[in-house]
SEGU-498320 format. One record per residue (C-alpha): residue in one letter; z, x, y. Coordinates in Angstrom, 1 decimal, decimal comma, padded with zeros to 4 digits, always signed. Example, Ala and Ser with C-alpha at 12.3 -4.5 7.8 and 13.67 -1.06 7.14 Angstrom:
2
(A; (+007,8; +012,3; -004,5))
(S; (+007,1; +013,7; -001,1))
***
This chain:
216
(M; (+068,9; -156,6; -076,7))
(S; (+065,8; -158,6; -077,5))
(I; (+062,3; -156,7; -076,2))
(A; (+059,7; -159,0; -075,2))
(H; (+056,3; -158,9; -077,2))
(D; (+053,9; -157,0; -075,4))
(H; (+050,8; -157,9; -077,5))
(G; (+049,4; -154,3; -076,9))
(G; (+049,8; -154,7; -073,3))
(H; (+047,2; -157,5; -073,2))
(G; (+049,2; -160,8; -073,5))
(P; (+049,2; -163,7; -073,7))
(Y; (+052,7; -163,9; -073,0))
(T; (+055,1; -166,6; -073,5))
(V; (+058,2; -168,1; -071,9))
(E; (+060,2; -166,4; -074,5))
(D; (+058,4; -163,0; -073,7))
(L; (+059,1; -163,5; -070,0))
(H; (+062,7; -163,9; -070,5))
(A; (+063,2; -161,4; -073,0))
(R; (+062,0; -158,5; -070,6))
(E; (+064,8; -156,0; -069,8))
(D; (+064,5; -157,7; -065,9))
(E; (+064,8; -161,4; -067,5))
(G; (+061,4; -161,8; -065,5))
(R; (+062,5; -161,1; -062,1))
(G; (+060,0; -160,8; -059,4))
(L; (+057,3; -162,5; -062,0))
(E; (+055,8; -165,8; -063,0))
(L; (+053,9; -166,8; -066,1))
(E; (+050,7; -168,3; -065,3))
(D; (+048,4; -169,1; -068,3))
(G; (+050,2; -166,6; -070,4))
(W; (+049,7; -163,9; -068,0))
(L; (+052,7; -162,3; -066,3))
(V; (+051,8; -162,4; -062,4))
(K; (+053,9; -160,5; -059,4))
(L; (+055,8; -162,2; -056,7))
(S; (+054,8; -160,6; -053,4))
(P; (+058,2; -160,9; -051,3))
(N; (+059,0; -159,0; -048,3))
(M; (+062,1; -159,3; -046,0))
(R; (+060,7; -161,5; -043,1))
(H; (+059,4; -163,5; -046,0))
(N; (+062,8; -163,7; -047,6))
(I; (+064,2; -164,5; -044,3))
(A; (+061,9; -167,3; -043,6))
(Y; (+062,7; -169,2; -046,8))
(E; (+066,5; -168,6; -046,1))
(R; (+066,1; -170,5; -042,6))
(L; (+064,1; -173,3; -044,3))
(R; (+066,8; -173,5; -046,9))
(D; (+069,4; -173,4; -044,6))
(I; (+067,9; -176,1; -042,2))
(I; (+067,0; -178,3; -044,8))
(R; (+070,8; -178,3; -046,3))
(A; (+072,0; -179,4; -042,9))
(A; (+069,7; -182,0; -042,6))
(A; (+070,7; -183,6; -046,0))
(R; (+074,4; -183,1; -045,4))
(E; (+073,9; -184,7; -041,9))
(A; (+072,4; -187,8; -043,7))
(G; (+074,8; -187,9; -046,6))
(A; (+071,9; -187,3; -049,1))
(S; (+073,1; -186,0; -052,7))
(V; (+070,6; -183,1; -053,2))
(H; (+071,1; -179,4; -054,0))
(A; (+068,8; -177,2; -052,0))
(S; (+068,2; -173,7; -052,8))
(C; (+066,0; -170,6; -052,3))
(G; (+064,1; -169,8; -055,1))
(G; (+063,4; -166,0; -056,4))
(D; (+065,4; -166,4; -059,9))
(W; (+065,0; -170,3; -059,9))
(E; (+062,2; -171,1; -062,4))
(I; (+060,4; -174,5; -062,8))
(E; (+058,2; -175,3; -065,4))
(T; (+054,7; -176,3; -064,6))
(T; (+051,3; -177,1; -066,4))
(A; (+050,4; -173,2; -066,1))
(G; (+053,7; -172,0; -067,2))
(I; (+056,8; -170,8; -065,0))
(R; (+056,8; -170,8; -061,2))
(K; (+059,6; -169,9; -059,0))
(P; (+059,2; -171,7; -055,4))
(D; (+060,5; -170,2; -052,2))
(V; (+062,7; -173,3; -051,7))
(L; (+063,2; -176,2; -054,0))
(V; (+065,7; -179,6; -053,4))
(V; (+066,4; -181,4; -056,6))
(P; (+068,7; -184,5; -056,9))
(R; (+072,7; -183,4; -057,0))
(N; (+073,5; -185,2; -060,2))
(L; (+070,8; -183,0; -062,0))
(A; (+072,3; -179,9; -060,6))
(D; (+075,8; -181,3; -061,6))
(S; (+074,5; -181,6; -065,0))
(W; (+073,9; -177,8; -065,2))
(F; (+077,7; -177,4; -065,5))
(D; (+077,8; -179,3; -068,9))
(G; (+077,3; -177,4; -072,1))
(D; (+074,3; -174,8; -072,0))
(C; (+072,9; -174,2; -068,8))
(P; (+069,2; -174,4; -068,8))
(A; (+067,2; -171,6; -068,0))
(T; (+064,3; -173,6; -066,7))
(I; (+063,9; -176,9; -064,5))
(A; (+061,4; -179,4; -065,2))
(G; (+059,0; -179,5; -062,3))
(Q; (+058,9; -183,2; -062,4))
(D; (+062,7; -183,1; -061,3))
(L; (+062,1; -181,4; -058,1))
(L; (+062,1; -183,7; -054,8))
(L; (+060,5; -180,6; -052,5))
(A; (+058,9; -177,5; -053,4))
(V; (+058,3; -175,0; -050,6))
(E; (+056,0; -171,8; -050,7))
(V; (+056,3; -169,3; -047,9))
(V; (+053,0; -167,3; -047,5))
(S; (+053,0; -163,4; -047,7))
(P; (+049,7; -162,8; -045,9))
(R; (+047,1; -160,3; -047,6))
(S; (+049,2; -160,3; -050,6))
(G; (+048,4; -160,6; -054,6))
(S; (+050,3; -164,0; -054,3))
(E; (+048,6; -165,4; -051,2))
(G; (+045,6; -167,5; -052,8))
(R; (+047,9; -168,9; -055,6))
(D; (+050,5; -170,2; -052,9))
(R; (+047,4; -172,0; -050,6))
(F; (+045,6; -173,4; -053,9))
(R; (+046,6; -172,9; -057,2))
(K; (+050,6; -174,0; -057,2))
(P; (+049,8; -176,9; -055,1))
(Q; (+048,1; -178,3; -057,7))
(E; (+050,6; -177,6; -060,1))
(Y; (+053,2; -179,0; -058,2))
(A; (+051,0; -182,3; -058,0))
(A; (+050,1; -182,5; -061,4))
(M; (+054,1; -182,5; -062,1))
(G; (+054,7; -185,1; -059,9))
(I; (+056,8; -183,5; -057,1))
(P; (+056,8; -186,1; -054,5))
(Q; (+056,4; -183,3; -051,3))
(F; (+055,0; -179,9; -050,8))
(W; (+055,7; -177,8; -048,0))
(L; (+053,1; -174,2; -047,3))
(V; (+054,7; -172,1; -044,6))
(D; (+053,3; -169,2; -042,8))
(Y; (+055,0; -166,8; -040,8))
(K; (+052,4; -164,6; -039,3))
(P; (+050,5; -164,4; -037,3))
(E; (+052,5; -167,6; -035,9))
(P; (+054,4; -169,9; -037,9))
(I; (+052,7; -172,8; -039,1))
(I; (+053,9; -175,6; -041,7))
(Q; (+051,9; -177,6; -043,4))
(V; (+053,7; -180,8; -044,9))
(F; (+052,0; -182,6; -048,0))
(V; (+052,6; -185,7; -049,9))
(L; (+051,5; -186,8; -053,1))
(D; (+048,8; -189,3; -053,6))
(E; (+047,5; -191,1; -056,7))
(H; (+043,6; -191,9; -057,1))
(E; (+041,4; -192,8; -060,0))
(A; (+039,3; -190,0; -061,3))
(A; (+035,5; -190,5; -062,6))
(T; (+037,3; -190,9; -065,9))
(G; (+039,1; -194,1; -065,0))
(K; (+042,5; -191,7; -065,1))
(S; (+045,0; -191,8; -062,4))
(V; (+045,2; -188,3; -060,6))
(S; (+047,9; -187,0; -058,6))
(A; (+046,9; -184,7; -056,0))
(Y; (+048,4; -183,9; -052,4))
(R; (+047,1; -184,9; -049,1))
(L; (+048,2; -183,3; -045,9))
(D; (+050,7; -185,7; -044,1))
(Q; (+051,3; -183,4; -040,9))
(S; (+051,5; -179,8; -039,8))
(A; (+053,3; -178,0; -036,8))
(K; (+053,0; -174,9; -035,2))
(A; (+055,6; -172,5; -033,2))
(G; (+056,5; -174,7; -030,1))
(D; (+055,9; -178,3; -032,1))
(L; (+059,0; -180,3; -033,2))
(L; (+057,9; -180,9; -036,9))
(E; (+059,8; -184,0; -038,1))
(V; (+059,8; -184,7; -042,0))
(D; (+061,3; -187,6; -044,1))
(V; (+062,1; -185,8; -047,3))
(P; (+062,6; -188,4; -050,5))
(A; (+066,1; -188,7; -051,9))
(D; (+068,8; -191,1; -052,9))
(K; (+069,4; -191,1; -049,2))
(P; (+066,1; -190,0; -047,5))
(F; (+066,9; -187,6; -044,7))
(T; (+064,8; -185,9; -041,9))
(V; (+064,3; -182,5; -040,9))
(R; (+064,0; -181,7; -037,5))
(F; (+062,9; -178,3; -036,4))
(D; (+060,5; -175,9; -034,2))
(P; (+058,8; -173,7; -036,7))
(Q; (+059,2; -170,9; -033,9))
(I; (+062,4; -170,2; -035,8))
(L; (+060,8; -168,2; -038,2))
(A; (+059,7; -165,7; -036,1))
(K; (+063,1; -165,2; -034,2))
(R; (+065,0; -161,8; -034,9))
(P; (+068,2; -162,3; -036,2))
(S; (+069,7; -161,3; -033,1))
(D; (+068,3; -164,1; -031,4))
(L; (+070,0; -167,0; -033,5))
(T; (+073,3; -167,8; -033,3))
(D; (+073,6; -171,0; -035,6))
(L; (+072,2; -169,9; -038,3))
***
């Protein structure tokens, strides 16, 4: 079994180092050559699983050819290294291609249609989710990004890609806030795909106990 180079415990690290760990990098992301820990908890995980199920149902109803999955061990390549969005949506033909030949270890960030990050409040990953990752996802050209809070009350912010010209004259991609919804509101989001589909739900669902739900 290959062992990751620990470089004396000080880095910098590579994608190969991340994957060569005994745990194969589970629970870790690679940021600018450093390994950083994700900060999940049970409520965080339940929130992103519900979002995945809601997105899947909306895509299925519209007949969109997409694959929606929870993050965790799903890895995407960004300008910083390796990220693991809580929910990601890719074209179905891309997911089908993973069954042909060698299945890739990572997904190119630019192949995503949607990336979702659920914030764990007061955690080590909160700042990255709110500030760093949106910059990276925009730079990769991911059309849509959702930032989700489940405490103290559920709030979902939907960002869409916007291109503008920087002072250097180069085209720069950044997200602009398109809409937001809190518990009690009806969120309606059009997600880009071969057949664009609309996701509709009340963010309050992220705060409901499992015993209060009958359709998820």
